[in-house]
All heavy atoms as TSV, in Angstrom:
chain	resi	resn	atom	element	x	y	z
A	1	MET	N	N	0.846	-1.168	0.000
A	1	MET	CA	C	0.000	0.000	0.000
A	1	MET	C	C	0.892	1.231	0.000
A	1	MET	O	O	1.850	1.314	0.740
A	1	MET	CB	C	-0.909	-0.006	1.223
A	1	MET	CG	C	-1.712	1.261	1.349
A	1	MET	SD	S	-2.611	1.368	2.899
A	1	MET	CE	C	-3.991	0.317	2.556
A	2	SER	N	N	0.570	2.167	-0.816
A	2	SER	CA	C	1.327	3.407	-0.898
A	2	SER	C	C	0.631	4.479	-0.073
A	2	SER	O	O	-0.537	4.774	-0.289
A	2	SER	CB	C	1.413	3.843	-2.358
A	2	SER	OG	O	1.990	5.108	-2.435
A	3	TRP	N	N	1.334	5.062	0.884
A	3	TRP	CA	C	0.778	6.123	1.715
A	3	TRP	C	C	1.250	7.459	1.196
A	3	TRP	O	O	2.423	7.676	0.962
A	3	TRP	CB	C	1.229	5.962	3.168
A	3	TRP	CG	C	0.540	4.845	3.838
A	3	TRP	CD1	C	0.972	3.565	3.926
A	3	TRP	CD2	C	-0.718	4.880	4.487
A	3	TRP	NE1	N	0.063	2.805	4.596
A	3	TRP	CE2	C	-0.986	3.584	4.961
A	3	TRP	CE3	C	-1.647	5.882	4.730
A	3	TRP	CZ2	C	-2.139	3.275	5.645
A	3	TRP	CZ3	C	-2.782	5.558	5.422
A	3	TRP	CH2	C	-3.015	4.263	5.874
A	4	LYS	N	N	0.333	8.337	1.021
A	4	LYS	CA	C	0.670	9.700	0.634
A	4	LYS	C	C	0.551	10.585	1.857
A	4	LYS	O	O	-0.121	10.241	2.823
A	4	LYS	CB	C	-0.279	10.191	-0.464
A	4	LYS	CG	C	-0.120	9.431	-1.756
A	4	LYS	CD	C	-1.018	10.003	-2.812
A	4	LYS	CE	C	-0.830	9.220	-4.100
A	4	LYS	NZ	N	-1.691	9.729	-5.162
A	5	CYS	N	N	1.172	11.707	1.806
A	5	CYS	CA	C	1.120	12.659	2.904
A	5	CYS	C	C	-0.328	13.048	3.194
A	5	CYS	O	O	-1.122	13.246	2.277
A	5	CYS	CB	C	1.926	13.896	2.536
A	5	CYS	SG	S	1.883	15.171	3.786
A	6	SER	N	N	-0.687	13.146	4.471
A	6	SER	CA	C	-2.062	13.507	4.824
A	6	SER	C	C	-2.305	15.007	4.720
A	6	SER	O	O	-3.414	15.462	4.934
A	6	SER	CB	C	-2.390	13.021	6.234
A	6	SER	OG	O	-1.566	13.660	7.168
A	7	ARG	N	N	-1.296	15.771	4.388
A	7	ARG	CA	C	-1.460	17.225	4.303
A	7	ARG	C	C	-2.651	17.638	3.445
A	7	ARG	O	O	-3.449	18.457	3.880
A	7	ARG	CB	C	-0.177	17.881	3.814
A	7	ARG	CG	C	-0.273	19.378	3.781
A	7	ARG	CD	C	1.068	19.983	3.387
A	7	ARG	NE	N	0.943	21.401	3.266
A	7	ARG	CZ	C	1.229	22.276	4.204
A	7	ARG	NH1	N	1.649	21.840	5.363
A	7	ARG	NH2	N	1.085	23.555	4.004
A	8	PRO	N	N	-2.844	17.087	2.252
A	8	PRO	CA	C	-4.004	17.512	1.467
A	8	PRO	C	C	-5.343	17.182	2.135
A	8	PRO	O	O	-6.331	17.854	1.911
A	8	PRO	CB	C	-3.859	16.742	0.163
A	8	PRO	CG	C	-2.426	16.386	0.084
A	8	PRO	CD	C	-1.990	16.202	1.505
A	9	ILE	N	N	-5.378	16.161	2.971
A	9	ILE	CA	C	-6.617	15.763	3.626
A	9	ILE	C	C	-6.970	16.749	4.747
A	9	ILE	O	O	-8.083	17.223	4.847
A	9	ILE	CB	C	-6.499	14.335	4.196
A	9	ILE	CG1	C	-6.305	13.355	3.045
A	9	ILE	CG2	C	-7.718	13.977	5.030
A	9	ILE	CD1	C	-5.915	11.972	3.482
A	10	LEU	N	N	-6.001	17.070	5.586
A	10	LEU	CA	C	-6.265	17.932	6.731
A	10	LEU	C	C	-5.997	19.397	6.453
A	10	LEU	O	O	-6.668	20.264	6.977
A	10	LEU	CB	C	-5.404	17.503	7.922
A	10	LEU	CG	C	-5.745	16.156	8.529
A	10	LEU	CD1	C	-4.761	15.821	9.631
A	10	LEU	CD2	C	-7.152	16.133	9.065
A	11	PHE	N	N	-5.014	19.663	5.646
A	11	PHE	CA	C	-4.583	21.036	5.438
A	11	PHE	C	C	-4.848	21.470	4.001
A	11	PHE	O	O	-3.940	21.749	3.247
A	11	PHE	CB	C	-3.102	21.184	5.754
A	11	PHE	CG	C	-2.737	20.697	7.123
A	11	PHE	CD1	C	-2.026	19.531	7.295
A	11	PHE	CD2	C	-3.124	21.404	8.247
A	11	PHE	CE1	C	-1.691	19.091	8.555
A	11	PHE	CE2	C	-2.798	20.967	9.513
A	11	PHE	CZ	C	-2.075	19.806	9.669
A	12	GLN	N	N	-6.106	21.535	3.632
A	12	GLN	CA	C	-6.443	21.921	2.270
A	12	GLN	C	C	-6.056	23.370	2.004
A	12	GLN	O	O	-5.794	23.749	0.881
A	12	GLN	CB	C	-7.918	21.673	2.003
A	12	GLN	CG	C	-8.234	20.194	2.043
A	12	GLN	CD	C	-9.697	19.900	1.842
A	12	GLN	OE1	O	-10.459	20.770	1.475
A	12	GLN	NE2	N	-10.073	18.670	2.064
A	13	ASP	N	N	-6.008	24.170	3.039
A	13	ASP	CA	C	-5.567	25.552	2.923
A	13	ASP	C	C	-4.167	25.632	3.538
A	13	ASP	O	O	-3.981	25.351	4.715
A	13	ASP	CB	C	-6.527	26.472	3.670
A	13	ASP	CG	C	-6.104	27.925	3.662
A	13	ASP	OD1	O	-5.103	28.258	3.004
A	13	ASP	OD2	O	-6.790	28.721	4.310
A	14	GLU	N	N	-3.187	26.005	2.760
A	14	GLU	CA	C	-1.812	26.038	3.250
A	14	GLU	C	C	-1.601	27.029	4.381
A	14	GLU	O	O	-0.613	26.965	5.090
A	14	GLU	CB	C	-0.848	26.331	2.097
A	14	GLU	CG	C	-0.763	25.190	1.110
A	14	GLU	CD	C	0.276	25.429	0.038
A	14	GLU	OE1	O	1.123	26.332	0.199
A	14	GLU	OE2	O	0.241	24.709	-0.962
A	15	GLU	N	N	-2.520	27.952	4.557
A	15	GLU	CA	C	-2.414	28.943	5.624
A	15	GLU	C	C	-2.997	28.439	6.945
A	15	GLU	O	O	-2.923	29.125	7.955
A	15	GLU	CB	C	-3.107	30.242	5.207
A	15	GLU	CG	C	-2.522	30.880	3.975
A	15	GLU	CD	C	-1.054	31.265	4.148
A	15	GLU	OE1	O	-0.707	31.816	5.207
A	15	GLU	OE2	O	-0.262	30.989	3.234
A	16	THR	N	N	-3.583	27.252	6.946
A	16	THR	CA	C	-4.177	26.684	8.153
A	16	THR	C	C	-3.094	26.419	9.184
A	16	THR	O	O	-2.030	25.912	8.861
A	16	THR	CB	C	-4.919	25.374	7.824
A	16	THR	OG1	O	-5.906	25.649	6.856
A	16	THR	CG2	C	-5.568	24.792	9.055
A	17	ASP	N	N	-3.381	26.747	10.435
A	17	ASP	CA	C	-2.416	26.506	11.499
A	17	ASP	C	C	-2.968	25.491	12.495
A	17	ASP	O	O	-4.154	25.171	12.490
A	17	ASP	CB	C	-2.049	27.806	12.196
A	17	ASP	CG	C	-3.253	28.532	12.773
A	17	ASP	OD1	O	-4.388	28.076	12.559
A	17	ASP	OD2	O	-3.053	29.545	13.443
A	18	VAL	N	N	-2.084	24.981	13.340
A	18	VAL	CA	C	-2.465	23.968	14.327
A	18	VAL	C	C	-3.585	24.487	15.215
A	18	VAL	O	O	-4.537	23.770	15.522
A	18	VAL	CB	C	-1.240	23.547	15.174
A	18	VAL	CG1	C	-1.654	22.661	16.329
A	18	VAL	CG2	C	-0.206	22.859	14.308
A	19	LYS	N	N	-3.486	25.738	15.610
A	19	LYS	CA	C	-4.471	26.328	16.526
A	19	LYS	C	C	-5.897	26.167	16.007
A	19	LYS	O	O	-6.810	25.874	16.770
A	19	LYS	CB	C	-4.128	27.807	16.723
A	19	LYS	CG	C	-5.054	28.551	17.630
A	19	LYS	CD	C	-4.590	29.959	17.943
A	19	LYS	CE	C	-4.251	30.739	16.709
A	19	LYS	NZ	N	-3.936	32.158	16.993
A	20	SER	N	N	-6.091	26.331	14.710
A	20	SER	CA	C	-7.443	26.251	14.160
A	20	SER	C	C	-7.923	24.816	13.948
A	20	SER	O	O	-9.111	24.591	13.756
A	20	SER	CB	C	-7.522	27.027	12.844
A	20	SER	OG	O	-6.712	26.415	11.869
A	21	LEU	N	N	-7.022	23.846	13.990
A	21	LEU	CA	C	-7.399	22.447	13.774
A	21	LEU	C	C	-7.577	21.661	15.068
A	21	LEU	O	O	-8.124	20.560	15.058
A	21	LEU	CB	C	-6.336	21.747	12.909
A	21	LEU	CG	C	-6.199	22.270	11.492
A	21	LEU	CD1	C	-4.974	21.653	10.822
A	21	LEU	CD2	C	-7.443	22.001	10.673
A	22	ARG	N	N	-7.127	22.212	16.181
A	22	ARG	CA	C	-7.218	21.517	17.463
A	22	ARG	C	C	-8.670	21.336	17.904
A	22	ARG	O	O	-9.542	22.083	17.505
A	22	ARG	CB	C	-6.497	22.321	18.553
A	22	ARG	CG	C	-5.026	22.416	18.392
A	22	ARG	CD	C	-4.386	23.308	19.454
A	22	ARG	NE	N	-4.712	22.831	20.790
A	22	ARG	CZ	C	-5.490	23.491	21.640
A	22	ARG	NH1	N	-6.015	24.654	21.332
A	22	ARG	NH2	N	-5.747	22.980	22.827
A	23	GLY	N	N	-8.917	20.326	18.748
A	23	GLY	CA	C	-10.222	20.160	19.377
A	23	GLY	C	C	-11.290	19.534	18.509
A	23	GLY	O	O	-12.469	19.570	18.854
A	24	LYS	N	N	-10.897	18.944	17.394
A	24	LYS	CA	C	-11.850	18.274	16.511
A	24	LYS	C	C	-11.279	16.918	16.113
A	24	LYS	O	O	-10.076	16.739	16.073
A	24	LYS	CB	C	-12.086	19.088	15.236
A	24	LYS	CG	C	-12.627	20.472	15.479
A	24	LYS	CD	C	-12.695	21.240	14.181
A	24	LYS	CE	C	-12.904	22.707	14.491
A	24	LYS	NZ	N	-12.258	23.571	13.538
A	25	MET	N	N	-12.181	16.003	15.812
A	25	MET	CA	C	-11.748	14.707	15.292
A	25	MET	C	C	-11.899	14.732	13.778
A	25	MET	O	O	-12.869	15.281	13.261
A	25	MET	CB	C	-12.582	13.566	15.878
A	25	MET	CG	C	-12.372	13.354	17.360
A	25	MET	SD	S	-10.676	12.997	17.853
A	25	MET	CE	C	-10.487	11.338	17.278
A	26	TYR	N	N	-10.940	14.159	13.097
A	26	TYR	CA	C	-10.952	14.072	11.644
A	26	TYR	C	C	-10.906	12.608	11.257
A	26	TYR	O	O	-10.339	11.783	11.972
A	26	TYR	CB	C	-9.738	14.797	11.052
A	26	TYR	CG	C	-9.691	16.255	11.419
A	26	TYR	CD1	C	-9.003	16.689	12.550
A	26	TYR	CD2	C	-10.368	17.200	10.655
A	26	TYR	CE1	C	-8.979	18.028	12.896
A	26	TYR	CE2	C	-10.338	18.543	10.996
A	26	TYR	CZ	C	-9.644	18.944	12.118
A	26	TYR	OH	O	-9.625	20.264	12.454
A	27	ASP	N	N	-11.498	12.279	10.135
A	27	ASP	CA	C	-11.467	10.915	9.627
A	27	ASP	C	C	-10.431	10.868	8.507
A	27	ASP	O	O	-10.603	11.483	7.468
A	27	ASP	CB	C	-12.839	10.515	9.097
A	27	ASP	CG	C	-12.851	9.080	8.648
A	27	ASP	OD1	O	-13.064	8.205	9.490
A	27	ASP	OD2	O	-12.640	8.841	7.448
A	28	VAL	N	N	-9.355	10.141	8.748
A	28	VAL	CA	C	-8.309	9.984	7.746
A	28	VAL	C	C	-8.261	8.511	7.369
A	28	VAL	O	O	-7.812	7.676	8.149
A	28	VAL	CB	C	-6.935	10.446	8.276
A	28	VAL	CG1	C	-5.849	10.231	7.234
A	28	VAL	CG2	C	-7.001	11.902	8.694
A	29	ARG	N	N	-8.829	8.218	6.223
A	29	ARG	CA	C	-8.886	6.834	5.726
A	29	ARG	C	C	-9.490	5.880	6.751
A	29	ARG	O	O	-8.992	4.787	6.991
A	29	ARG	CB	C	-7.500	6.364	5.315
A	29	ARG	CG	C	-6.935	7.154	4.171
A	29	ARG	CD	C	-5.629	6.626	3.722
A	29	ARG	NE	N	-5.178	7.424	2.607
A	29	ARG	CZ	C	-3.930	7.576	2.278
A	29	ARG	NH1	N	-2.988	6.980	2.968
A	29	ARG	NH2	N	-3.602	8.315	1.252
A	30	GLY	N	N	-10.541	6.333	7.412
A	30	GLY	CA	C	-11.250	5.496	8.371
A	30	GLY	C	C	-10.658	5.484	9.765
A	30	GLY	O	O	-11.141	4.767	10.638
A	31	ILE	N	N	-9.621	6.271	9.997
A	31	ILE	CA	C	-8.979	6.321	11.313
A	31	ILE	C	C	-9.270	7.672	11.938
A	31	ILE	O	O	-9.029	8.716	11.328
A	31	ILE	CB	C	-7.457	6.111	11.187
A	31	ILE	CG1	C	-7.175	4.742	10.573
A	31	ILE	CG2	C	-6.779	6.255	12.547
A	31	ILE	CD1	C	-5.728	4.535	10.199
A	32	LYS	N	N	-9.803	7.647	13.176
A	32	LYS	CA	C	-10.046	8.899	13.883
A	32	LYS	C	C	-8.701	9.547	14.211
A	32	LYS	O	O	-7.815	8.910	14.770
A	32	LYS	CB	C	-10.820	8.656	15.172
A	32	LYS	CG	C	-12.262	8.330	14.936
A	32	LYS	CD	C	-12.986	8.226	16.260
A	32	LYS	CE	C	-14.451	7.964	16.040
A	32	LYS	NZ	N	-15.170	7.905	17.311
A	33	THR	N	N	-8.592	10.812	13.856
A	33	THR	CA	C	-7.339	11.538	14.013
A	33	THR	C	C	-7.630	12.925	14.568
A	33	THR	O	O	-8.675	13.503	14.294
A	33	THR	CB	C	-6.659	11.685	12.630
A	33	THR	OG1	O	-6.548	10.405	12.042
A	33	THR	CG2	C	-5.292	12.291	12.747
A	34	THR	N	N	-6.704	13.446	15.346
A	34	THR	CA	C	-6.821	14.809	15.836
A	34	THR	C	C	-5.483	15.506	15.685
A	34	THR	O	O	-4.472	14.869	15.399
A	34	THR	CB	C	-7.312	14.841	17.300
A	34	THR	OG1	O	-7.687	16.167	17.630
A	34	THR	CG2	C	-6.278	14.329	18.264
A	35	VAL	N	N	-5.476	16.796	15.879
A	35	VAL	CA	C	-4.265	17.598	15.743
A	35	VAL	C	C	-3.894	18.128	17.121
A	35	VAL	O	O	-4.754	18.567	17.874
A	35	VAL	CB	C	-4.507	18.769	14.766
A	35	VAL	CG1	C	-3.311	19.693	14.711
A	35	VAL	CG2	C	-4.843	18.234	13.379
A	36	ALA	N	N	-2.607	18.058	17.437
A	36	ALA	CA	C	-2.117	18.543	18.722
A	36	ALA	C	C	-0.744	19.188	18.525
A	36	ALA	O	O	-0.076	18.937	17.530
A	36	ALA	CB	C	-1.999	17.385	19.720
A	37	TYR	N	N	-0.363	19.997	19.489
A	37	TYR	CA	C	0.967	20.575	19.444
A	37	TYR	C	C	2.013	19.490	19.680
A	37	TYR	O	O	1.819	18.586	20.492
A	37	TYR	CB	C	1.120	21.668	20.500
A	37	TYR	CG	C	0.432	22.952	20.097
A	37	TYR	CD1	C	-0.758	23.347	20.688
A	37	TYR	CD2	C	0.977	23.762	19.113
A	37	TYR	CE1	C	-1.389	24.518	20.317
A	37	TYR	CE2	C	0.347	24.939	18.727
A	37	TYR	CZ	C	-0.831	25.298	19.337
A	37	TYR	OH	O	-1.456	26.459	18.950
A	38	HIS	N	N	3.125	19.591	19.001
A	38	HIS	CA	C	4.225	18.645	19.154
A	38	HIS	C	C	4.942	18.934	20.477
A	38	HIS	O	O	5.113	20.103	20.845
A	38	HIS	CB	C	5.196	18.807	17.981
A	38	HIS	CG	C	6.210	17.729	17.909
A	38	HIS	ND1	N	7.310	17.704	18.719
A	38	HIS	CD2	C	6.280	16.639	17.118
A	38	HIS	CE1	C	8.028	16.634	18.434
A	38	HIS	NE2	N	7.422	15.970	17.457
A	39	PRO	N	N	5.362	17.894	21.202
A	39	PRO	CA	C	6.033	18.111	22.487
A	39	PRO	C	C	7.254	19.039	22.407
A	39	PRO	O	O	7.499	19.824	23.320
A	39	PRO	CB	C	6.439	16.702	22.929
A	39	PRO	CG	C	5.457	15.810	22.251
A	39	PRO	CD	C	5.155	16.473	20.935
A	40	LEU	N	N	8.005	18.971	21.326
A	40	LEU	CA	C	9.167	19.847	21.205
A	40	LEU	C	C	8.742	21.309	21.062
A	40	LEU	O	O	9.397	22.206	21.593
A	40	LEU	CB	C	10.029	19.429	20.017
A	40	LEU	CG	C	11.370	20.147	19.873
A	40	LEU	CD1	C	12.189	20.034	21.155
A	40	LEU	CD2	C	12.140	19.581	18.701
A	41	ALA	N	N	7.627	21.558	20.397
A	41	ALA	CA	C	7.108	22.916	20.294
A	41	ALA	C	C	6.742	23.446	21.683
A	41	ALA	O	O	7.000	24.605	22.001
A	41	ALA	CB	C	5.892	22.969	19.376
A	42	VAL	N	N	6.180	22.567	22.499
A	42	VAL	CA	C	5.796	22.957	23.862
A	42	VAL	C	C	7.039	23.213	24.706
A	42	VAL	O	O	7.086	24.156	25.500
A	42	VAL	CB	C	4.908	21.870	24.508
A	42	VAL	CG1	C	4.608	22.189	25.962
A	42	VAL	CG2	C	3.634	21.705	23.697
A	43	ARG	N	N	8.045	22.414	24.504
A	43	ARG	CA	C	9.296	22.609	25.253
A	43	ARG	C	C	9.933	23.954	24.899
A	43	ARG	O	O	10.465	24.640	25.746
A	43	ARG	CB	C	10.259	21.474	24.945
A	43	ARG	CG	C	11.506	21.526	25.753
A	43	ARG	CD	C	12.346	20.309	25.552
A	43	ARG	NE	N	13.540	20.406	26.365
A	43	ARG	CZ	C	14.620	19.726	26.151
A	43	ARG	NH1	N	14.657	18.862	25.156
A	43	ARG	NH2	N	15.660	19.860	26.918
A	44	ARG	N	N	9.857	24.308	23.633
A	44	ARG	CA	C	10.450	25.573	23.194
A	44	ARG	C	C	9.574	26.774	23.541
A	44	ARG	O	O	10.066	27.884	23.657
A	44	ARG	CB	C	10.681	25.532	21.686
A	44	ARG	CG	C	11.777	24.585	21.301
A	44	ARG	CD	C	11.991	24.576	19.826
A	44	ARG	NE	N	13.094	23.692	19.486
A	44	ARG	CZ	C	13.364	23.274	18.274
A	44	ARG	NH1	N	12.604	23.650	17.252
A	44	ARG	NH2	N	14.377	22.483	18.049
A	45	ARG	N	N	8.269	26.533	23.641
A	45	ARG	CA	C	7.320	27.614	23.952
A	45	ARG	C	C	6.443	27.179	25.121
A	45	ARG	O	O	5.341	26.683	24.927
A	45	ARG	CB	C	6.472	27.923	22.722
A	45	ARG	CG	C	7.301	28.479	21.578
A	45	ARG	CD	C	6.501	28.689	20.325
A	45	ARG	NE	N	5.324	29.512	20.565
A	45	ARG	CZ	C	4.276	29.542	19.750
A	45	ARG	NH1	N	4.253	28.819	18.652
A	45	ARG	NH2	N	3.254	30.309	20.012
A	46	PRO	N	N	6.933	27.307	26.340
A	46	PRO	CA	C	6.210	26.827	27.520
A	46	PRO	C	C	4.785	27.370	27.660
A	46	PRO	O	O	3.961	26.741	28.324
A	46	PRO	CB	C	7.076	27.290	28.695
A	46	PRO	CG	C	8.437	27.466	28.110
A	46	PRO	CD	C	8.226	27.897	26.688
A	47	ASN	N	N	4.486	28.488	27.026
A	47	ASN	CA	C	3.124	29.018	27.107
A	47	ASN	C	C	2.114	28.105	26.424
A	47	ASN	O	O	0.908	28.239	26.624
A	47	ASN	CB	C	3.054	30.419	26.494
A	47	ASN	CG	C	3.439	30.424	25.021
A	47	ASN	OD1	O	4.480	29.877	24.652
A	47	ASN	ND2	N	2.634	31.052	24.196
A	48	LEU	N	N	2.578	27.124	25.645
A	48	LEU	CA	C	1.691	26.160	24.984
A	48	LEU	C	C	1.341	24.972	25.891
A	48	LEU	O	O	0.531	24.131	25.509
A	48	LEU	CB	C	2.339	25.631	23.697
A	48	LEU	CG	C	2.586	26.637	22.588
A	48	LEU	CD1	C	3.307	25.964	21.426
A	48	LEU	CD2	C	1.280	27.252	22.118
A	49	TRP	N	N	1.952	24.894	27.064
A	49	TRP	CA	C	1.768	23.735	27.945
A	49	TRP	C	C	0.294	23.450	28.237
A	49	TRP	O	O	-0.162	22.317	28.109
A	49	TRP	CB	C	2.532	23.930	29.249
A	49	TRP	CG	C	2.345	22.783	30.200
A	49	TRP	CD1	C	1.588	22.773	31.333
A	49	TRP	CD2	C	2.875	21.468	30.077
A	49	TRP	NE1	N	1.633	21.540	31.927
A	49	TRP	CE2	C	2.421	20.717	31.177
A	49	TRP	CE3	C	3.696	20.849	29.141
A	49	TRP	CZ2	C	2.754	19.385	31.367
A	49	TRP	CZ3	C	4.032	19.512	29.340
A	49	TRP	CH2	C	3.561	18.808	30.442
A	50	SER	N	N	-0.466	24.462	28.606
A	50	SER	CA	C	-1.883	24.234	28.953
A	50	SER	C	C	-2.666	23.747	27.732
A	50	SER	O	O	-3.553	22.895	27.865
A	50	SER	CB	C	-2.520	25.485	29.541
A	50	SER	OG	O	-2.514	26.531	28.599
A	51	LEU	N	N	-2.340	24.242	26.552
A	51	LEU	CA	C	-3.014	23.781	25.332
A	51	LEU	C	C	-2.626	22.335	25.014
A	51	LEU	O	O	-3.455	21.542	24.566
A	51	LEU	CB	C	-2.669	24.692	24.156
A	51	LEU	CG	C	-3.082	26.152	24.323
A	51	LEU	CD1	C	-2.567	26.983	23.161
A	51	LEU	CD2	C	-4.586	26.274	24.452
A	52	PHE	N	N	-1.365	22.007	25.249
A	52	PHE	CA	C	-0.871	20.642	25.051
A	52	PHE	C	C	-1.638	19.666	25.949
A	52	PHE	O	O	-2.086	18.605	25.493
A	52	PHE	CB	C	0.630	20.619	25.355
A	52	PHE	CG	C	1.279	19.277	25.219
A	52	PHE	CD1	C	1.526	18.722	23.976
A	52	PHE	CD2	C	1.679	18.583	26.343
A	52	PHE	CE1	C	2.152	17.503	23.847
A	52	PHE	CE2	C	2.306	17.355	26.230
A	52	PHE	CZ	C	2.544	16.808	24.981
A	53	ILE	N	N	-1.824	20.049	27.205
A	53	ILE	CA	C	-2.574	19.212	28.153
A	53	ILE	C	C	-4.023	19.085	27.698
A	53	ILE	O	O	-4.610	17.994	27.728
A	53	ILE	CB	C	-2.473	19.778	29.581
A	53	ILE	CG1	C	-1.028	19.725	30.074
A	53	ILE	CG2	C	-3.410	19.051	30.535
A	53	ILE	CD1	C	-0.434	18.327	30.105
A	54	GLU	N	N	-4.632	20.193	27.261
A	54	GLU	CA	C	-6.000	20.138	26.738
A	54	GLU	C	C	-6.101	19.167	25.568
A	54	GLU	O	O	-7.081	18.424	25.463
A	54	GLU	CB	C	-6.449	21.516	26.255
A	54	GLU	CG	C	-6.802	22.479	27.331
A	54	GLU	CD	C	-7.163	23.845	26.748
A	54	GLU	OE1	O	-7.524	23.929	25.549
A	54	GLU	OE2	O	-7.062	24.824	27.499
A	55	ASP	N	N	-5.110	19.196	24.668
A	55	ASP	CA	C	-5.112	18.295	23.516
A	55	ASP	C	C	-5.165	16.837	23.961
A	55	ASP	O	O	-5.963	16.046	23.455
A	55	ASP	CB	C	-3.868	18.509	22.643
A	55	ASP	CG	C	-3.850	19.849	21.937
A	55	ASP	OD1	O	-4.923	20.476	21.798
A	55	ASP	OD2	O	-2.756	20.275	21.516
A	56	TRP	N	N	-4.321	16.487	24.933
A	56	TRP	CA	C	-4.271	15.091	25.375
A	56	TRP	C	C	-5.497	14.707	26.211
A	56	TRP	O	O	-5.936	13.558	26.172
A	56	TRP	CB	C	-2.963	14.806	26.098
A	56	TRP	CG	C	-1.885	14.683	25.068
A	56	TRP	CD1	C	-0.958	15.615	24.730
A	56	TRP	CD2	C	-1.707	13.593	24.168
A	56	TRP	NE1	N	-0.209	15.156	23.684
A	56	TRP	CE2	C	-0.631	13.928	23.321
A	56	TRP	CE3	C	-2.336	12.363	23.993
A	56	TRP	CZ2	C	-0.188	13.071	22.321
A	56	TRP	CZ3	C	-1.883	11.512	22.997
A	56	TRP	CH2	C	-0.821	11.866	22.175
A	57	GLN	N	N	-6.054	15.659	26.936
A	57	GLN	CA	C	-7.311	15.373	27.646
A	57	GLN	C	C	-8.420	15.111	26.640
A	57	GLN	O	O	-9.245	14.211	26.848
A	57	GLN	CB	C	-7.683	16.535	28.563
A	57	GLN	CG	C	-6.799	16.626	29.778
A	57	GLN	CD	C	-7.064	17.866	30.609
A	57	GLN	OE1	O	-7.573	18.869	30.110
A	57	GLN	NE2	N	-6.689	17.808	31.876
A	58	TYR	N	N	-8.445	15.855	25.561
A	58	TYR	CA	C	-9.435	15.646	24.504
A	58	TYR	C	C	-9.271	14.251	23.885
A	58	TYR	O	O	-10.252	13.544	23.689
A	58	TYR	CB	C	-9.290	16.726	23.432
A	58	TYR	CG	C	-10.234	16.544	22.270
A	58	TYR	CD1	C	-11.592	16.803	22.406
A	58	TYR	CD2	C	-9.773	16.091	21.036
A	58	TYR	CE1	C	-12.462	16.625	21.347
A	58	TYR	CE2	C	-10.642	15.908	19.975
A	58	TYR	CZ	C	-11.983	16.178	20.132
A	58	TYR	OH	O	-12.847	15.984	19.083
A	59	VAL	N	N	-8.041	13.867	23.622
A	59	VAL	CA	C	-7.784	12.533	23.062
A	59	VAL	C	C	-8.287	11.455	24.029
A	59	VAL	O	O	-8.962	10.507	23.611
A	59	VAL	CB	C	-6.278	12.330	22.768
A	59	VAL	CG1	C	-5.968	10.872	22.449
A	59	VAL	CG2	C	-5.844	13.232	21.617
A	60	ALA	N	N	-7.996	11.603	25.313
A	60	ALA	CA	C	-8.441	10.623	26.309
A	60	ALA	C	C	-9.968	10.554	26.365
A	60	ALA	O	O	-10.546	9.459	26.416
A	60	ALA	CB	C	-7.867	10.968	27.683
A	61	GLU	N	N	-10.629	11.710	26.356
A	61	GLU	CA	C	-12.100	11.737	26.372
A	61	GLU	C	C	-12.677	11.018	25.155
A	61	GLU	O	O	-13.628	10.249	25.276
A	61	GLU	CB	C	-12.606	13.178	26.383
A	61	GLU	CG	C	-12.377	13.901	27.677
A	61	GLU	CD	C	-12.630	15.401	27.555
A	61	GLU	OE1	O	-13.117	15.857	26.484
A	61	GLU	OE2	O	-12.323	16.115	28.521
A	62	GLN	N	N	-12.109	11.261	23.997
A	62	GLN	CA	C	-12.601	10.639	22.768
A	62	GLN	C	C	-12.340	9.128	22.791
A	62	GLN	O	O	-13.187	8.347	22.357
A	62	GLN	CB	C	-11.934	11.266	21.536
A	62	GLN	CG	C	-12.274	12.721	21.328
A	62	GLN	CD	C	-13.776	12.934	21.166
A	62	GLN	OE1	O	-14.422	12.288	20.363
A	62	GLN	NE2	N	-14.313	13.850	21.948
A	63	TYR	N	N	-11.201	8.736	23.280
A	63	TYR	CA	C	-10.825	7.324	23.303
A	63	TYR	C	C	-11.706	6.534	24.275
A	63	TYR	O	O	-12.183	5.454	23.954
A	63	TYR	CB	C	-9.360	7.160	23.686
A	63	TYR	CG	C	-8.905	5.731	23.715
A	63	TYR	CD1	C	-8.609	5.057	22.533
A	63	TYR	CD2	C	-8.795	5.056	24.914
A	63	TYR	CE1	C	-8.212	3.734	22.562
A	63	TYR	CE2	C	-8.395	3.729	24.945
A	63	TYR	CZ	C	-8.109	3.077	23.767
A	63	TYR	OH	O	-7.709	1.767	23.797
A	64	PHE	N	N	-11.939	7.078	25.450
A	64	PHE	CA	C	-12.661	6.344	26.473
A	64	PHE	C	C	-14.159	6.463	26.379
A	64	PHE	O	O	-14.895	5.804	27.117
A	64	PHE	CB	C	-12.170	6.745	27.871
A	64	PHE	CG	C	-10.790	6.245	28.161
A	64	PHE	CD1	C	-9.735	7.143	28.285
A	64	PHE	CD2	C	-10.528	4.891	28.275
A	64	PHE	CE1	C	-8.459	6.689	28.525
A	64	PHE	CE2	C	-9.253	4.439	28.522
A	64	PHE	CZ	C	-8.205	5.325	28.648
A	65	LYS	N	N	-14.694	7.268	25.451
A	65	LYS	CA	C	-16.142	7.357	25.325
A	65	LYS	C	C	-16.695	6.280	24.397
A	65	LYS	O	O	-17.883	6.252	24.135
A	65	LYS	CB	C	-16.566	8.757	24.859
A	65	LYS	CG	C	-16.476	9.028	23.396
A	65	LYS	CD	C	-17.080	10.385	23.103
A	65	LYS	CE	C	-17.260	10.589	21.628
A	65	LYS	NZ	N	-17.800	11.886	21.296
A	66	ARG	N	N	-15.867	5.378	23.941
A	66	ARG	CA	C	-16.315	4.293	23.038
A	66	ARG	C	C	-17.468	3.536	23.596
A	66	ARG	O	O	-17.629	2.998	24.533
A	66	ARG	CB	C	-15.187	3.302	22.769
A	66	ARG	CG	C	-14.082	3.853	21.968
A	66	ARG	CD	C	-13.139	2.739	21.708
A	66	ARG	NE	N	-11.925	3.236	21.123
A	66	ARG	CZ	C	-10.982	2.463	20.683
A	66	ARG	NH1	N	-11.070	1.168	20.773
A	66	ARG	NH2	N	-9.901	2.959	20.169
């Protein structure tokens, strides 16, 4: 199976940023997917820590509501 970059699926507008994609579930080839800040970005910008935690809490809520 050949995998192509998911950028066209999630980022149809090249100006889209992570901030606007957070907090939603996306269907990528039948797999539930979400967008979150990368841990290294949080390490470099500590002000993102609370958003990073929110991202993972959202993932946990979505996972455990099955």
